[in-house]
C-alpha positions in Angstrom: 2.1 52.7 29.4 5.3 54.2 28.5 6.8 53.5 32.8 6.8 50.3 31.8 9.9 50.7 29.8 12.0 53.7 31.8 14.2 53.0 34.7 13.2 54.5 38.1 13.6 58.2 38.0 14.1 59.0 41.9 14.5 62.9 41.8 11.7 63.5 44.1 8.9 64.8 41.3 7.5 61.9 40.5 3.6 62.4 40.1 0.8 60.4 41.8 0.4 58.8 38.7 3.6 58.3 38.0 4.2 56.3 41.2 1.0 54.4 40.8 2.9 52.8 37.6 6.3 52.5 38.9 4.4 50.8 42.1 2.3 48.6 39.9 5.6 47.1 38.1 7.2 46.6 41.3 4.0 45.5 43.2 1.0 44.1 41.1 2.8 43.1 37.5 3.0 39.4 38.1 -0.6 38.7 39.3 -3.6 38.1 37.6 -5.0 40.2 34.9 -8.3 40.2 37.3 -6.1 41.9 40.2 -4.4 44.3 37.2 -8.3 45.7 36.5 -9.3 45.9 39.9 -6.0 48.4 41.0 -6.7 50.0 37.6 -10.0 51.1 38.4 -9.1 52.0 42.1 -6.2 54.3 40.3 -8.7 55.6 37.9 -11.0 56.5 41.1 -8.0 59.4 42.0 -8.0 61.1 38.8 -7.9 64.4 40.6 -4.3 63.6 42.2 -2.6 62.1 39.3 -0.6 65.4 38.0 0.2 66.1 41.3 3.8 66.1 43.0 3.5 62.7 45.1 5.8 63.7 48.0 4.3 67.4 48.3 0.4 65.6 48.2 -1.1 66.0 52.1 -3.6 64.1 53.7 -6.5 66.4 53.2 -6.1 66.0 49.7 -5.8 62.2 49.8 -9.1 63.1 51.8 -11.0 64.8 49.3 -10.0 62.7 46.3 -11.7 59.2 48.3 -14.2 61.4 49.6 -15.3 63.1 46.3 -14.7 60.0 44.1 -18.7 59.1 45.0 -17.2 55.4 45.3 -19.3 52.9 47.7 -17.7 51.8 50.6 -16.4 47.9 49.0 -14.9 49.5 46.1 -13.2 52.1 48.4 -11.4 49.6 50.4 -9.5 48.7 47.0 -8.8 52.7 46.6 -7.0 52.7 50.0 -5.0 49.3 48.9 -3.8 51.1 46.3 -3.2 54.2 48.1 -1.4 51.6 51.1 0.6 50.3 48.1 1.3 53.1 47.0 3.1 54.8 49.7 5.1 51.3 50.4 6.7 52.0 47.4 7.5 55.9 47.8 9.0 55.2 51.4 11.1 51.9 50.1 12.9 54.6 47.8 12.6 57.8 50.1 10.2 59.3 47.8 8.1 60.7 50.6 8.8 61.6 53.7 5.8 59.7 55.9 2.7 57.1 55.1 -0.1 59.4 55.0 -2.0 56.5 52.9 -2.9 55.3 57.4 -4.6 58.6 58.3 -7.4 58.0 55.1 -10.7 57.6 56.4 -13.2 55.5 54.9 -15.5 54.1 57.2 -17.5 57.1 57.6 -18.5 56.0 53.8 -19.4 52.7 55.2 -23.4 53.3 54.6 -22.5 53.4 50.7 -22.5 49.4 50.6 -24.7 48.2 48.1 -24.7 45.1 49.4 -26.7 46.8 52.0 -29.6 47.8 49.5 -33.1 47.4 51.1 -33.5 44.3 53.3 -37.0 44.6 53.5 -40.0 43.2 51.6 -41.1 45.0 48.7 -44.1 47.2 50.0 -47.6 46.9 48.9 -47.4 50.4 47.5 -44.2 49.5 45.6 -45.8 46.2 44.5 -48.4 48.6 42.8 -46.3 50.5 41.0 -44.6 47.5 38.9 -48.6 46.4 38.5 -49.4 49.3 36.4 -46.0 49.2 34.6 -46.2 45.7 33.9 -48.8 45.9 30.5 -46.5 47.9 29.1 -43.6 46.3 30.0 -42.9 42.3 30.0 -39.3 43.0 32.2 -42.0 44.4 34.7 -44.0 41.5 34.5 -40.4 39.2 35.3 -40.3 40.9 38.3 -44.0 40.3 39.6 -43.2 36.5 38.7 -40.5 36.3 41.2 -42.6 38.1 43.9 -45.5 35.6 43.0 -43.7 32.7 43.1 -41.1 32.5 45.8 -38.9 31.8 43.1 -34.8 32.2 43.7 -33.5 34.2 41.3 -31.3 32.0 39.4 -34.3 29.5 39.7 -35.9 32.0 37.1 -33.3 32.6 35.4 -32.9 29.3 34.3 -36.5 28.0 34.2 -37.1 26.6 31.0 -40.5 26.8 28.9 -40.4 22.7 28.5 -41.3 22.8 33.1 -44.2 25.2 32.4 -47.4 23.8 32.0 -49.8 26.9 31.8 -52.9 25.2 31.5 -52.7 23.2 34.7 -51.1 26.1 36.3 -47.8 25.0 37.7 -43.9 24.5 36.3 -41.5 22.2 38.1 -38.0 23.3 39.2 -35.5 21.2 37.8 -32.2 23.3 38.5 -32.1 24.2 42.3 -29.1 25.3 44.6 -30.7 22.4 47.2 -32.0 18.9 46.8 -35.4 20.5 48.7 -35.6 22.9 45.7 -36.7 20.4 43.7 -40.1 21.3 43.5 -43.5 21.9 41.7 -44.3 25.9 42.0 -48.1 26.8 41.5 -49.0 29.6 39.2 -51.3 32.2 40.5 -54.2 33.5 38.3 -52.9 37.1 38.2 -49.5 36.2 36.7 -50.6 33.2 34.4 -51.3 36.0 31.7 -47.6 37.5 32.2 -46.3 33.6 31.8 -48.4 33.2 28.5 -47.2 36.0 27.0 -43.3 35.2 28.4 -43.8 31.6 26.5 -44.9 33.3 23.1 -41.9 36.1 23.4 -39.1 33.9 24.2 -37.3 32.3 21.4 -34.8 30.9 23.8 -35.1 27.7 26.0 -35.8 29.6 28.7 -38.5 31.0 29.7 -37.3 34.9 30.2 -34.9 35.9 28.0 -32.9 38.8 27.2 -33.8 41.6 24.5 -32.5 39.9 21.5 -33.8 36.3 22.8 -30.4 34.9 24.8 -30.7 33.0 28.1 -29.9 35.5 31.2 -26.7 35.6 33.2 -27.2 36.4 36.4 -25.0 39.4 36.4 -26.6 40.6 33.0 -29.5 40.4 34.6 -29.1 42.3 37.3 -27.2 45.1 35.9 -28.9 45.4 32.8 -32.4 45.1 33.3 -32.9 44.7 37.4 -30.9 47.6 38.5 -32.8 49.8 35.2 -36.3 49.1 35.9 -36.2 49.7 39.4 -33.5 53.1 39.9 -35.9 55.4 38.5 -39.1 54.5 40.4 -36.7 54.8 44.2 -36.4 51.5 44.3 -33.5 49.4 45.8 -34.9 46.5 46.4 -32.2 43.2 45.5 -33.5 40.2 43.6 -34.0 37.8 46.4 -36.4 40.0 48.7 -39.0 39.4 46.2 -39.1 36.0 47.8 -38.9 37.3 50.8 -41.8 39.3 49.8 -43.8 36.2 48.8 -43.2 34.8 52.2 -44.7 37.8 53.6 -47.9 37.9 51.5 -48.5 33.9 52.1 -48.0 34.8 56.0 -50.0 37.7 56.1 -52.6 35.9 54.0 -52.7 33.3 57.1 -51.3 30.4 54.6 -50.0 27.4 56.5 -46.2 27.1 57.2 -46.3 23.5 55.8 -47.9 24.9 52.5 -45.2 28.0 52.0 -42.1 26.1 53.0 -43.6 23.5 50.2 -44.1 26.2 47.6 -40.2 27.7 48.1 -38.4 24.7 48.9 -37.6 25.1 52.6 -39.0 21.4 53.2 -35.4 21.0 54.7 -36.6 23.2 57.5 -39.6 21.6 57.9 -40.4 19.5 61.0 -40.6 15.1 60.7 -44.7 15.9 60.9 -44.1 18.6 58.3 -42.4 16.5 56.2 -45.1 14.0 56.2 -48.0 16.2 54.8 -45.8 17.4 52.1 -47.5 15.5 49.4 -49.7 18.5 48.8 -51.7 18.5 45.4 -50.8 21.1 43.0 -54.3 22.5 43.0 -53.5 23.2 47.4 -51.1 24.8 46.2 -52.7 27.4 43.0 -55.6 28.1 45.7 -52.9 29.3 48.4 -50.9 31.7 45.9 -54.4 33.1 44.6 -55.3 33.9 48.5 -52.2 36.5 48.8 -52.4 39.9 48.2 -52.5 41.9 44.8 -53.9 45.0 43.1 
C-alpha cells in the first residue's frame, strides 16, 4: 500500500481510500493479521466510496454504501466499526467537520443474520426432496445420515470407519463434546445402504470425506458442501437442525423419551429413574429408529 510510506497530506482532499490507509497505519497496523483481514474485508465492502473526497461525503452516501453492500448484520457491524475509526481519525486531524458515522443505521439489516437461519426441523417435504436426490449424490446421503441418527455435526464428521458395525447396525461415537455423548448409535434400515456406500467409497479413516478423500473440517464441510447442496433447494437449515429433526421424528413416532435421550446422548438430562434403565439393547434402539418417518 503506497499510503504506508507517504507522510500525512492533510490538505483536505484526501479520498475515502486514503483516509482508510492512514487510519489503518495509525490505529490498526500493530494489531493481529486476523484484525487486518477483518478491516480490509469491511473496507472492500464500501467500494463505491473509495474515490470520493472524504470531507465531502454525506450521511446519505455512507448509508447507501452500507445498504447496497448486501452484507449480513454481523458483517455490517464490522463495517460500521471501520467507518467509526475512519471518522475518529478524520476528526483528530480536522479532515472532516463532523462524525457522520454515528448516523449510519444498520439495525434495519438485523434480519440478515446468518445465525438466524431456519431454526425449525426439516419438513417432511424437504426430507422427501433429499431422498429423491440421495441416489445420485452421496453428499445428500450424508445429510440424511445426520437426520436419521441424531448425531451432532462434529460427531458425524469425525466418525471413523473402524467404529462402525454395519452388519449389526450400529456404530460407536468415540469423540463427543460431552461425556454423555460417548454412546452406541443404531443404524436405521433406511440409511444402512448409504453407510455401506460411504464405507466402500471413503479412502480415509473417517466415514465421510471430501471429494479428494480427506477428512472434513467443519468449516470446509459447511461452506463447500452443506451450503452448496441446500441453497439451490431454497433450504436454509443449519446442521444442528438435523439433530432436532431426528428428535422430532422420534417423538412423533411415540418413541419413549428415555430411548431418544439414549440415542442422542442426552443422558445428563435424564432423571434418576431414566438413568437406571438406560442399558437398552441395541436391537431395541434399531427397532425405535426404524419407526420414524421416511418416504
